[in-house]
DOMI-65791 format. One line per 10 residues: their letters; for each residue x, y, z of N, C-alpha, C. Coordinates in nm, 4 decimals. Example, Ala and Ser with C-alpha at 12.3 -4.5 7.8 and 13.67 -1.06 7.14 Angstrom:
AS = 1.3190:-0.5690:0.7800:1.2300:-0.4500:0.7800:1.3200:-0.3300:0.7800 | 1.2850:-0.2250:0.7080:1.3670:-0.1060:0.7140:1.2900:0.0030:0.7870
END
This chain:
MKKIFLIFGL = 14.6832:9.2490:13.1704:14.5655:9.3312:13.1457:14.4416:9.2680:13.2078 | 14.4337:9.1365:13.2023:14.3179:9.0690:13.2582:14.3102:9.0896:13.4087 | 14.4241:9.0845:13.4780:14.4255:9.1026:13.6229:14.3813:9.2434:13.6605 | 14.4276:9.3434:13.5861:14.3896:9.4817:13.6133:14.2390:9.4991:13.5963 | 14.1852:9.4366:13.4932:14.0416:9.4477:13.4665:13.9607:9.3867:13.5797 | 14.0027:9.2706:13.6268:13.9303:9.2047:13.7339:13.9376:9.2831:13.8630 | 14.0538:9.3400:13.8949:14.0682:9.4195:14.0158:13.9778:9.5416:14.0108 | 13.9752:9.6092:13.8945:13.8889:9.7261:13.8788:13.7428:9.6879:13.8981 | 13.7043:9.5717:13.8371:13.5663:9.5284:13.8489:13.5277:9.5014:13.9922 | 13.6145:9.4396:14.0680:13.5834:9.4068:14.2060:13.5734:9.5306:14.2930
LSIPVFTQAG = 13.6494:9.6357:14.2592:13.6475:9.7576:14.3386:13.5260:9.8445:14.3073 | 13.4755:9.8366:14.1858:13.3726:9.9321:14.1440:13.2309:9.8763:14.1424 | 13.2177:9.7444:14.1341:13.0845:9.6868:14.1262:13.0766:9.5637:14.2154 | 12.9566:9.5211:14.2537:12.9423:9.4022:14.3362:12.9947:9.2786:14.2644 | 13.0371:9.1794:14.3401:13.0938:9.0587:14.2834:12.9939:8.9875:14.1929 | 12.8627:8.9918:14.2260:12.7646:8.9166:14.1493:12.7375:8.9763:14.0121 | 12.7947:9.0928:13.9792:12.7794:9.1505:13.8452:12.9165:9.1692:13.7802 | 13.0004:9.0687:13.7910:13.1325:9.0777:13.7308:13.1204:9.0961:13.5795 | 13.2243:9.1590:13.5253:13.2238:9.1887:13.3821:13.2033:9.0622:13.3010 | 13.1266:9.0735:13.1911:13.1027:8.9572:13.1071:13.0593:8.9946:12.9677
TVRLYAAASL = 13.0573:8.8943:12.8820:13.0155:8.9113:12.7441:12.8913:8.8278:12.7187 | 12.7962:8.8873:12.6481:12.6740:8.8171:12.6101:12.6693:8.8114:12.4579 | 12.6577:8.6925:12.4045:12.6528:8.6741:12.2593:12.5087:8.6504:12.2169 | 12.4563:8.7473:12.1439:12.3161:8.7475:12.1019:12.3059:8.7169:11.9530 | 12.2330:8.6123:11.9194:12.2068:8.5760:11.7807:12.0599:8.6085:11.7521 | 12.0348:8.6996:11.6594:11.8981:8.7483:11.6403:11.8630:8.7655:11.4929 | 11.7356:8.7462:11.4625:11.6842:8.7613:11.3265:11.7149:8.9003:11.2717 | 11.7431:8.9081:11.1420:11.7810:9.0338:11.0785:11.6759:9.1420:11.0979 | 11.5492:9.1027:11.1033:11.4421:9.2007:11.1178:11.4430:9.2701:11.2537 | 11.5190:9.2159:11.3483:11.5283:9.2748:11.4816:11.6464:9.3707:11.4951
TNALTDITLQ = 11.7207:9.3913:11.3883:11.8469:9.4670:11.3946:11.8305:9.6044:11.4593 | 11.7397:9.6847:11.4088:11.7270:9.8224:11.4592:11.6831:9.8253:11.6049 | 11.5810:9.7501:11.6372:11.5287:9.7508:11.7739:11.6323:9.7002:11.8730 | 11.6967:9.5881:11.8416:11.7922:9.5308:11.9364:11.9202:9.6129:11.9463 | 11.9557:9.6834:11.8411:12.0713:9.7737:11.8495:12.0435:9.8846:11.9498 | 11.9236:9.9416:11.9441:11.8850:10.0448:12.0409:11.8802:9.9884:12.1828 | 11.8238:9.8697:12.1957:11.8105:9.8071:12.3275:11.9482:9.7750:12.3864 | 12.0365:9.7264:12.3021:12.1719:9.6940:12.3472:12.2459:9.8180:12.3955 | 12.2338:9.9268:12.3219:12.3001:10.0513:12.3623:12.2485:10.0981:12.4979 | 12.1189:10.0861:12.5181:12.0600:10.1262:12.6451:12.1105:10.0362:12.7583
YEKQYPQVKI = 12.1173:9.9069:12.7323:12.1606:9.8136:12.8359:12.3074:9.8358:12.8731 | 12.3911:9.8542:12.7728:12.5345:9.8740:12.7998:12.5607:10.0069:12.8703 | 12.4749:10.1035:12.8459:12.4864:10.2301:12.9179:12.4499:10.2108:13.0650 | 12.3501:10.1284:13.0885:12.3055:10.1012:13.2251:12.3996:10.0050:13.2977 | 12.4579:9.9128:13.2207:12.5503:9.8133:13.2779:12.6797:9.8136:13.1973 | 12.7642:9.9135:13.2158:12.8854:9.9279:13.1333:12.9857:9.8141:13.1485 | 12.9683:9.7331:13.2513:13.0606:9.6212:13.2708:13.0266:9.5024:13.1807 | 12.9131:9.5111:13.1093:12.8692:9.4016:13.0226:12.8820:9.4431:12.8764 | 12.9331:9.3532:12.7942:12.9454:9.3767:12.6515:12.8522:9.2813:12.5768 | 12.7611:9.3384:12.4967:12.6698:9.2572:12.4153:12.7280:9.2455:12.2741
VSVFGASSAL = 12.7565:9.1256:12.2320:12.8055:9.1000:12.0960:12.6890:9.0432:12.0152 | 12.6405:9.1209:11.9190:12.5211:9.0821:11.8431:12.5571:9.0296:11.7045 | 12.4911:8.9233:11.6647:12.5041:8.8680:11.5305:12.3642:8.8623:11.4709 | 12.3438:8.9340:11.3594:12.2123:8.9389:11.2958:12.2156:8.8654:11.1618 | 12.1074:8.7982:11.1304:12.0989:8.7267:11.0032:11.9698:8.6493:10.9960 | 11.9583:8.5644:10.8951:11.8411:8.4786:10.8839:11.8397:8.3813:11.0013 | 11.7239:8.3585:11.0581:11.7124:8.2656:11.1712:11.7662:8.1279:11.1346 | 11.7457:8.0886:11.0098:11.7941:7.9583:10.9631:11.9456:7.9496:10.9717 | 12.0141:8.0519:10.9221:12.1608:8.0528:10.9240:12.2140:8.0595:11.0664 | 12.1505:8.1393:11.1500:12.1953:8.1533:11.2888:12.1774:8.0220:11.3646
ARQIEAGAPS = 12.0650:7.9548:11.3437:12.0395:7.8281:11.4119:12.1439:7.7242:11.3733 | 12.1810:7.7234:11.2480:12.2815:7.6263:11.2031:12.4190:7.6588:11.2618 | 12.4479:7.7877:11.2778:12.5744:7.8255:11.3401:12.5776:7.7796:11.4864 | 12.4649:7.7989:11.5552:12.4566:7.7557:11.6950:12.4694:7.6037:11.7031 | 12.4040:7.5344:11.6102:12.4138:7.3882:11.6067:12.5591:7.3437:11.5873 | 12.6316:7.4193:11.5050:12.7706:7.3839:11.4739:12.8674:7.4169:11.5875 | 12.8158:7.4823:11.6922:12.9006:7.5089:11.8074:12.9471:7.6519:11.8227 | 12.8912:7.7444:11.7452:12.9299:7.8848:11.7601:12.8959:7.9334:11.9010 | 12.9865:8.0063:11.9662:12.9583:8.0581:12.1018:12.8341:8.1464:12.0986 | 12.7335:8.1102:12.1741:12.6077:8.1853:12.1721:12.5392:8.1716:12.3067
DIFFSADQDW = 12.4717:8.2783:12.3473:12.4009:8.2793:12.4749:12.2497:8.2939:12.4589 | 12.2082:8.3743:12.3602:12.0657:8.4013:12.3392:12.0347:8.3874:12.1901 | 11.9257:8.3190:12.1600:11.8781:8.3074:12.0228:11.7395:8.3709:12.0154 | 11.7243:8.4711:11.9284:11.5988:8.5436:11.9110:11.5551:8.5209:11.7673 | 11.4646:8.4273:11.7475:11.4277:8.3809:11.6145:11.3051:8.4526:11.5602 | 11.2913:8.4515:11.4264:11.1740:8.5097:11.3618:11.0650:8.4058:11.3379 | 11.0872:8.2834:11.3832:10.9797:8.1845:11.3789:11.0065:8.0742:11.4805 | 10.9048:7.9944:11.5051:10.9157:7.8867:11.6033:10.9914:7.7670:11.5465 | 10.9896:7.7508:11.4149:11.0505:7.6326:11.3535:11.1983:7.6187:11.3883 | 11.2716:7.7301:11.3827:11.4154:7.7210:11.4081:11.4459:7.7102:11.5571
INYLLNKQKI = 11.3535:7.7526:11.6408:11.3642:7.7234:11.7835:11.3467:7.5724:11.8047 | 11.2460:7.5156:11.7383:11.2223:7.3718:11.7487:11.3424:7.2918:11.6974 | 11.4039:7.3429:11.5938:11.5224:7.2771:11.5375:11.6314:7.2653:11.6436 | 11.6573:7.3742:11.7155:11.7602:7.3723:11.8185:11.7162:7.2951:11.9427 | 11.5859:7.2912:11.9681:11.5359:7.2066:12.0765:11.5684:7.0603:12.0467 | 11.5452:7.0211:11.9224:11.5738:6.8832:11.8822:11.7229:6.8518:11.8862 | 11.8047:6.9531:11.8625:11.9509:6.9350:11.8657:12.0062:6.9512:12.0068 | 11.9164:6.9771:12.1021:11.9522:6.9934:12.2438:12.0502:7.1092:12.2655 | 12.0313:7.2148:12.1857:12.1122:7.3355:12.2018:12.0415:7.4394:12.2886 | 11.9101:7.4240:12.3038:11.8335:7.5059:12.3967:11.7352:7.4137:12.4696
AKAQVTPLLS = 11.6886:7.4591:12.5844:11.5932:7.3807:12.6622:11.4543:7.4418:12.6489 | 11.3516:7.3582:12.6447:11.2150:7.4044:12.6232:11.1732:7.5079:12.7269 | 11.2192:7.4908:12.8499:11.1821:7.5825:12.9581:11.2381:7.7225:12.9373 | 11.3367:7.7359:12.8471:11.4010:7.8645:12.8243:11.3389:7.9434:12.7094 | 11.2345:7.8906:12.6458:11.1747:7.9542:12.5279:11.0553:8.0407:12.5669 | 11.0560:8.1661:12.5189:10.9448:8.2573:12.5449:10.9019:8.3265:12.4160 | 10.7800:8.3014:12.3656:10.7289:8.3780:12.2504:10.7126:8.5238:12.2941 | 10.7726:8.6165:12.2216:10.7770:8.7544:12.2707:10.7091:8.8561:12.1796 | 10.7303:8.8465:12.0495:10.6822:8.9502:11.9581:10.6042:8.8896:11.8419 | 10.5321:8.9756:11.7725:10.4659:8.9358:11.6483:10.4871:9.0445:11.5439
NELVLISPLN = 10.4570:9.0104:11.4188:10.4828:9.1018:11.3083:10.3778:9.0804:11.2008 | 10.3824:9.1611:11.0959:10.2909:9.1469:10.9826:10.3707:9.1277:10.8550 | 10.3093:9.0599:10.7600:10.3707:9.0350:10.6300:10.3113:9.1317:10.5285 | 10.3989:9.2040:10.4565:10.3494:9.3065:10.3648:10.4114:9.2935:10.2259 | 10.3426:9.3492:10.1297:10.3954:9.3613:9.9942:10.4509:9.5018:9.9783 | 10.5731:9.5120:9.9276:10.6350:9.6424:9.9053:10.6722:9.6572:9.7579 | 10.6887:9.7823:9.7177:10.7340:9.8127:9.5824:10.8122:9.9428:9.5866 | 10.8907:9.9742:9.4827:10.9595:10.1037:9.4778:10.8584:10.2182:9.4852 | 10.9027:10.3331:9.5310:10.8133:10.4469:9.5507:10.7395:10.4891:9.4241 | 10.8059:10.4748:9.3093:10.7444:10.5201:9.1840:10.6587:10.4128:9.1169
SAQKFQAVPQ = 10.6381:10.3027:9.1846:10.5618:10.1921:9.1262:10.4120:10.2190:9.1336 | 10.3405:10.1645:9.0362:10.1940:10.1739:9.0353:10.1322:10.0407:9.0780 | 10.2083:9.9624:9.1524:10.1652:9.8303:9.1978:10.0295:9.8349:9.2684 | 9.9429:9.7423:9.2318:9.8132:9.7276:9.2974:9.8138:9.5982:9.3793 | 9.7214:9.5888:9.4715:9.7191:9.4705:9.5582:9.5806:9.4483:9.6157 | 9.5303:9.3286:9.5973:9.4071:9.2850:9.6629:9.4312:9.1430:9.7120 | 9.4174:9.1215:9.8400:9.4496:8.9912:9.8985:9.3336:8.8936:9.8837 | 9.2987:8.8652:9.7575:9.1935:8.7682:9.7263:9.2424:8.6827:9.6090 | 9.2044:8.5553:9.6029:9.2512:8.4678:9.4948:9.2164:8.5196:9.3558 | 9.1078:8.5938:9.3446:9.0647:8.6414:9.2125:9.1575:8.7484:9.1554
FNFAQSFRGH = 9.2356:8.8129:9.2400:9.3272:8.9181:9.1942:9.4426:8.8543:9.1178 | 9.4709:8.9054:8.9980:9.5798:8.8502:8.9157:9.7120:8.9140:8.9579 | 9.7670:8.8590:9.0626:9.8883:8.9175:9.1212:10.0073:8.9124:9.0248 | 10.0248:8.8033:8.9552:10.1395:8.7882:8.8657:10.1433:8.8942:8.7566 | 10.0252:8.9415:8.7149:10.0211:9.0432:8.6096:10.0149:9.1853:8.6650 | 10.0193:9.1991:8.7964:10.0099:9.3323:8.8564:10.1446:9.4045:8.8603 | 10.2532:9.3328:8.8247:10.3855:9.3956:8.8209:10.4727:9.3219:8.7194 | 10.5771:9.3895:8.6753:10.6727:9.3282:8.5839:10.7990:9.2902:8.6621 | 10.8779:9.2033:8.6037:11.0045:9.1702:8.6679:10.9883:9.0680:8.7795 | 11.0735:9.0816:8.8808:11.0844:8.9800:8.9842:11.0236:9.0217:9.1185
LCTGQMESVP = 10.9912:8.9191:9.1948:10.9440:8.9354:9.3323:11.0532:8.8846:9.4254 | 11.0916:8.9662:9.5225:11.1956:8.9273:9.6183:11.1357:8.8966:9.7546 | 11.1861:8.7925:9.8158:11.1550:8.7605:9.9542:11.2650:8.6672:10.0027 | 11.2571:8.6237:10.1277:11.3582:8.5310:10.1763:11.3459:8.3954:10.1081 | 11.4525:8.3180:10.1126:11.4483:8.1835:10.0564:11.3307:8.1074:10.1170 | 11.2467:8.0550:10.0308:11.1185:8.0026:10.0760:11.1247:7.8704:10.1518 | 11.2364:7.8009:10.1436:11.2460:7.6724:10.2122:11.3122:7.6842:10.3485 | 11.3692:7.8005:10.3802:11.4441:7.8092:10.5055:11.4274:7.9407:10.5805 | 11.4358:8.0527:10.5115:11.4302:8.1832:10.5777:11.2860:8.2119:10.6199 | 11.2624:8.2458:10.7472:11.1251:8.2627:10.7950:11.0363:8.3507:10.7074
VGKYAKQSLL = 11.0830:8.4697:10.6686:10.9962:8.5574:10.5901:10.9580:8.4918:10.4578 | 11.0487:8.4154:10.3994:11.0199:8.3454:10.2753:10.9201:8.2323:10.2951 | 10.9302:8.1655:10.4099:10.8354:8.0587:10.4415:10.6954:8.1148:10.4604 | 10.6860:8.2279:10.5310:10.5555:8.2920:10.5481:10.5016:8.3385:10.4122 | 10.5900:8.3944:10.3297:10.5490:8.4426:10.1978:10.4952:8.3278:10.1126 | 10.5636:8.2146:10.1154:10.5187:8.0983:10.0379:10.3813:8.0528:10.0844 | 10.3611:8.0517:10.2147:10.2309:8.0113:10.2684:10.1194:8.1023:10.2165 | 10.1462:8.2337:10.2163:10.0452:8.3282:10.1692:10.0192:8.3146:10.0205 | 10.1254:8.2994:9.9426:10.1093:8.2864:9.7977:10.0335:8.1587:9.7628 | 10.0577:8.0534:9.8378:9.9832:7.9294:9.8159:9.8363:7.9465:9.8549
KLNWLEDLKG = 9.8136:8.0087:9.9691:9.6780:8.0286:10.0186:9.5947:8.1113:9.9203 | 9.6582:8.2105:9.8589:9.5891:8.2988:9.7652:9.5918:8.2456:9.6218 | 9.6548:8.1284:9.6052:9.6629:8.0634:9.4741:9.7398:8.1473:9.3727 | 9.8473:8.2128:9.4195:9.9286:8.2982:9.3323:10.0651:8.2388:9.2988 | 10.1074:8.1389:9.3705:10.2454:8.0918:9.3587:10.2763:8.0335:9.2219 | 10.1867:7.9524:9.1690:10.2124:7.8838:9.0418:10.2419:7.9822:8.9294 | 10.1692:8.0929:8.9242:10.1871:8.1907:8.8162:10.3146:8.2719:8.8294 | 10.3835:8.2599:8.9428:10.5066:8.3374:8.9654:10.6333:8.2559:8.9404 | 10.6193:8.1348:8.8902:10.7357:8.0486:8.8684:10.8384:8.1180:8.7796 | 10.9632:8.1144:8.8225:11.0718:8.1762:8.7470:11.0903:8.3237:8.7759
RIVGTEDVRS = 11.0027:8.3807:8.8583:11.0103:8.5248:8.8854:11.0405:8.5575:9.0322 | 11.0543:8.4546:9.1132:11.0786:8.4767:9.2561:11.2274:8.4676:9.2862 | 11.2798:8.5695:9.3538:11.4204:8.5721:9.3960:11.4254:8.5479:9.5465 | 11.4863:8.4378:9.5865:11.4999:8.4055:9.7282:11.6307:8.4618:9.7832 | 11.6223:8.5435:9.8859:11.7412:8.6085:9.9415:11.7808:8.5458:10.0747 | 11.8982:8.5836:10.1231:11.9530:8.5213:10.2442:11.8814:8.5646:10.3713 | 11.8181:8.6815:10.3692:11.7379:8.7255:10.4839:11.6457:8.8387:10.4394 | 11.5614:8.8852:10.5300:11.4601:8.9842:10.4939:11.5219:9.1181:10.4545 | 11.6327:9.1561:10.5175:11.6953:9.2838:10.4831:11.7523:9.2818:10.3420 | 11.7977:9.1668:10.2976:11.8471:9.1559:10.1595:11.7321:9.1716:10.0603
ALAFVERGEC = 11.6173:9.1128:10.0927:11.5001:9.1277:10.0054:11.4590:9.2741:9.9966 | 11.4600:9.3416:10.1095:11.4274:9.4843:10.1127:11.5241:9.5636:10.0257 | 11.6533:9.5327:10.0353:11.7551:9.6051:9.9584:11.7366:9.5864:9.8084 | 11.6974:9.4663:9.7657:11.6736:9.4415:9.6228:11.5634:9.5324:9.5703 | 11.4577:9.5478:9.6476:11.3469:9.6338:9.6039:11.3894:9.7803:9.6084 | 11.4648:9.8187:9.7102:11.5134:9.9565:9.7194:11.5960:9.9949:9.5968 | 11.6750:9.9017:9.5469:11.7609:9.9293:9.4307:11.6875:9.9121:9.2986 | 11.5617:9.8671:9.3037:11.4855:9.8491:9.1817:11.5166:9.7213:9.1080 | 11.5933:9.6314:9.1710:11.6268:9.5040:9.1076:11.5088:9.4070:9.1135 | 11.4190:9.4308:9.2061:11.2915:9.3591:9.2122:11.1813:9.4634:9.2155
QAGIVYKTDA = 11.0779:9.4397:9.1406:10.9673:9.5358:9.1346:10.8648:9.5144:9.2449 | 10.8782:9.4040:9.3163:10.7901:9.3763:9.4285:10.8666:9.2931:9.5306 | 10.8259:9.3023:9.6552:10.8911:9.2249:9.7595:10.7938:9.1913:9.8700 | 10.8169:9.0789:9.9338:10.7377:9.0399:10.0505:10.8307:9.0386:10.1710 | 10.8051:9.1295:10.2636:10.8910:9.1454:10.3808:10.8022:9.1670:10.5036 | 10.8650:9.1851:10.6183:10.7893:9.2199:10.7383:10.7570:9.3688:10.7376 | 10.6474:9.4030:10.7986:10.6088:9.5435:10.8083:10.7166:9.6259:10.8782 | 10.7775:9.5696:10.9815:10.8792:9.6436:11.0566:10.9981:9.6822:10.9698 | 11.0373:9.5956:10.8762:11.1494:9.6278:10.7873:11.1091:9.7332:10.6850 | 10.9895:9.7192:10.6305:10.9425:9.8155:10.5319:10.9365:9.9565:10.5900
LQSQKVKIVG = 10.8983:9.9665:10.7169:10.8867:10.0975:10.7815:11.0204:10.1681:10.7983 | 11.1310:10.0930:10.7911:11.2627:10.1533:10.8089:11.3199:10.2114:10.6797 | 11.2526:10.1877:10.5689:11.3048:10.2317:10.4392:11.2325:10.3550:10.3875 | 11.3094:10.4459:10.3311:11.2548:10.5654:10.2661:11.2447:10.5458:10.1147 | 11.2782:10.4242:10.0682:11.2853:10.4004:9.9248:11.1775:10.3049:9.8747 | 11.0965:10.2529:9.9650:10.9889:10.1634:9.9233:10.8595:10.2063:9.9897 | 10.7505:10.1547:9.9394:10.6206:10.1806:10.0011:10.5502:10.0483:10.0257 | 10.4655:10.0475:10.1259:10.3850:9.9301:10.1547:10.2598:9.9358:10.0680 | 10.2428:9.8360:9.9840:10.1296:9.8320:9.8925:10.0092:9.7638:9.9573 | 10.0370:9.6653:10.0401:9.9272:9.5939:10.1052:9.9790:9.4996:10.2127
VFPATSHQPI = 9.8883:9.4543:10.2949:9.9203:9.3624:10.4049:9.8557:9.2273:10.3757 | 9.9332:9.1211:10.3876:9.8778:8.9869:10.3690:9.7942:8.9499:10.4912 | 9.6780:8.8945:10.4705:9.5932:8.8573:10.5845:9.6650:8.7607:10.6788 | 9.6439:8.7813:10.8062:9.7067:8.6928:10.9051:9.6615:8.5485:10.8869 | 9.5437:8.5301:10.8275:9.4908:8.3954:10.8051:9.5566:8.3246:10.6868 | 9.6401:8.3975:10.6113:9.7030:8.3376:10.4931:9.8375:8.2724:10.5244 | 9.8840:8.2863:10.6456:10.0127:8.2264:10.6841:10.0110:8.1928:10.8332 | 10.1082:8.1158:10.8755:10.1210:8.0850:11.0177:10.1456:8.2139:11.0955 | 10.1071:8.2189:11.2215:10.1346:8.3389:11.3019:10.2837:8.3729:11.3015 | 10.3149:8.4996:11.2792:10.4546:8.5432:11.2791:10.4939:8.5719:11.4234
VYPIALTVQG = 10.5620:8.4770:11.4822:10.5986:8.4848:11.6235:10.7498:8.4872:11.6372 | 10.7989:8.5721:11.7265:10.9420:8.5824:11.7551:10.9701:8.5267:11.8944 | 11.0164:8.4017:11.9043:11.0517:8.3476:12.0350:11.1963:8.3825:12.0703 | 11.2216:8.4039:12.1971:11.3562:8.4269:12.2468:11.3913:8.3124:12.3414 | 11.5171:8.2691:12.3381:11.5565:8.1560:12.4220:11.7029:8.1670:12.4618 | 11.7324:8.1278:12.5840:11.8702:8.1095:12.6271:11.9209:7.9772:12.5710 | 12.0427:7.9762:12.5215:12.1029:7.8505:12.4794:12.1512:7.7755:12.6034 | 12.1950:7.6523:12.5831:12.2500:7.5745:12.6938:12.3678:7.6490:12.7558 | 12.4498:7.7094:12.6708:12.5637:7.7886:12.7188:12.5149:7.9140:12.7898 | 12.4174:7.9811:12.7317:12.3676:8.1061:12.7887:12.3024:8.0890:12.9238
KKNRDAVKFA = 12.2416:7.9742:12.9452:12.1771:7.9454:13.0729:12.2769:7.9518:13.1887 | 12.4041:7.9273:13.1582:12.5100:7.9280:13.2594:12.5771:8.0646:13.2726 | 12.5400:8.1570:13.1836:12.6010:8.2907:13.1816:12.5079:8.3882:13.2548 | 12.5490:8.4314:13.3724:12.4639:8.5162:13.4554:12.4249:8.6450:13.3832 | 12.5186:8.7018:13.3083:12.4894:8.8253:13.2354:12.3884:8.8006:13.1229 | 12.3965:8.6843:13.0591:12.3012:8.6505:12.9536:12.1613:8.6332:13.0114 | 12.1514:8.5704:13.1266:12.0217:8.5524:13.1919:11.9596:8.6878:13.2239 | 12.0408:8.7786:13.2766:11.9912:8.9123:13.3112:11.9484:8.9908:13.1869 | 12.0275:8.9798:13.0801:11.9941:9.0542:12.9589:11.8662:8.9994:12.8951 | 11.8504:8.8678:12.8951:11.7279:8.8077:12.8411:11.6064:8.8533:12.9205
QFIQSNARVQ = 11.6194:8.8604:13.0507:11.5097:8.9084:13.1348:11.4802:9.0550:13.1065 | 11.5837:9.1330:13.0827:11.5696:9.2747:13.0505:11.4891:9.2918:12.9209 | 11.5237:9.2129:12.8195:11.4534:9.2205:12.6913:11.3054:9.1870:12.7080 | 11.2770:9.0918:12.7929:11.1404:9.0425:12.8068:11.0514:9.1271:12.8976 | 11.1111:9.1997:12.9923:11.0276:9.2627:13.0945:11.0446:9.4133:13.1121 | 11.1514:9.4715:13.0586:11.1739:9.6138:13.0795:11.0731:9.6984:13.0005 | 11.0125:9.7963:13.0651:10.9092:9.8783:13.0011:10.9637:9.9597:12.8850 | 11.0825:10.0130:12.9003:11.1438:10.0927:12.7937:11.1727:10.0060:12.6713 | 11.2125:9.8825:12.6952:11.2371:9.7892:12.5859:11.1096:9.7658:12.5060 | 10.9994:9.7499:12.5751:10.8714:9.7285:12.5065:10.8353:9.8496:12.4200
QIFQHYGFQR = 10.8670:9.9691:12.4675:10.8420:10.0907:12.3904:10.9276:10.0930:12.2637 | 11.0508:10.0453:12.2752:11.1394:10.0416:12.1585:11.0849:9.9451:12.0543 | 11.0421:9.8279:12.0972:10.9838:9.7322:12.0031:10.8608:9.7922:11.9350 | 10.7771:9.8575:12.0108:10.6572:9.9193:11.9551:10.6931:10.0298:11.8566 | 10.7958:10.1072:11.8883:10.8415:10.2145:11.8002:10.8785:10.1602:11.6617 | 10.9348:10.0424:11.6596:10.9772:9.9831:11.5316:10.8681:9.8995:11.4675 | 10.7497:9.8981:11.5275:10.6354:9.8327:11.4640:10.6061:9.6917:11.5089 | 10.6812:9.6401:11.6046:10.6536:9.5058:11.6553:10.5344:9.5090:11.7496 | 10.4673:9.3984:11.7579:10.3515:9.3848:11.8467:10.3812:9.2781:11.9507 | 10.3143:9.2884:12.0652:10.3273:9.1883:12.1709:10.2145:9.0884:12.1621
END
C-alpha cells in the first residue's frame, strides 16, 4: 500500500510536496479556529494530513518534552514556550507571537451576577457556589485569572470556592452545566457558548498580556509540510479572517 501511495503522489503532484503528516499541538481555546483552518488547508493540499491535539498548553508542553511526535506547538502563553526552549525541544528562532485574547467573567444565562473590576467591589459575595477556571499553577487561563484576582485583591476571599480545571474548555463546560456559578475564561471561548453570558472583562492591566505564540518543534523544523503549514497559519489572509471571526486579535 505504501508503494502505491508513493507512486500516485509522484504522478499527481511535484516531488517537493510529497504526501506528509503534520502533528499540531494547540491550546484548547484554539480548537474551533484551528479546526476550520485545518479543513481549509487540507482541501487546498489534499496530500497533507494535519493531526491536531488540543488541550491545556501545560499538558501539551509536557507531552512534547516527553517525546510525543510533534511538529508545531501553538501555546496560550509564553511560559510554556519558554519551558520547551529550556528543554531544547524548540528553537528561539522558530517562535512567533501571533494572537491575543481577553479574560472574561462568565455566568449561566439565568444568573444575576454583577461585576465591577475594582478592588472595592465585593466579588466573593456577588455569587454563590464555586468559581471555575483553569488550574492556577499551570493552565494559562488559570494563571491569568490568578493574576487578576490578586491584582483586584479578590483571591483571599475566594479560598475554598475555586475549582481548577484541566483546560479552559472544561471550565466553560462546568459553568454551562451550572456546576459553577461563575467562571473565568477567554472571551473567544465564551463567545462559542449559547449557555453562558459574559458578565465583564478583566482589565488588561490586571494580568500579563494574553499572547499566543506559535513555534516549530525541533522535529517540525525538519518536516517540510509542517514548515509550510506554520507559514500558512501565520500569513494567509483567510486564516487571519478565521481568527478574527472567533474573536482573536492580532
